[in-house]
C-alpha positions, 0 to 999 in steps of 0.5 A: 424518571423510571425508564424500563426497556425490555430485553427484546428492544435492547437487543434489536437496537444493539443489532441495528447499530452493529449492522449499520457500523458493519455496512459503513465500514464495508462500503468505505473504499480502501485508498491505495498507499503509494508512499515509497514507490520509487527508491533512489540509490546514489553510489560514489561512482557517480551512478544513480539508480531508481527502482519502481517498487510496484513494477520492479523496473530499474533505471540507471543514470551516470553523471556524465550522461543527461538521462536515465536509461532503463536497465534490463535485469532479472528481478525474480528470486532464485529458485531456492528462495535465498 
């Protein structure tokens, strides 16, 4: 079998394949990654903290109380960046 493809047809075929791959890759929606949004910290003082890493909100619960209460804290970095 003697199959000959001219250079112009080869380049057009490669260009079409690359173009289709770019279109498919660009149209695929990015799925947001929500793993690890909430961080829990339990201390020996019977206090548990919950941090929402998306909003920066913090809740605190002491073992003697039955519900979490939101803490009003400043989550901004200091001006010097440290």
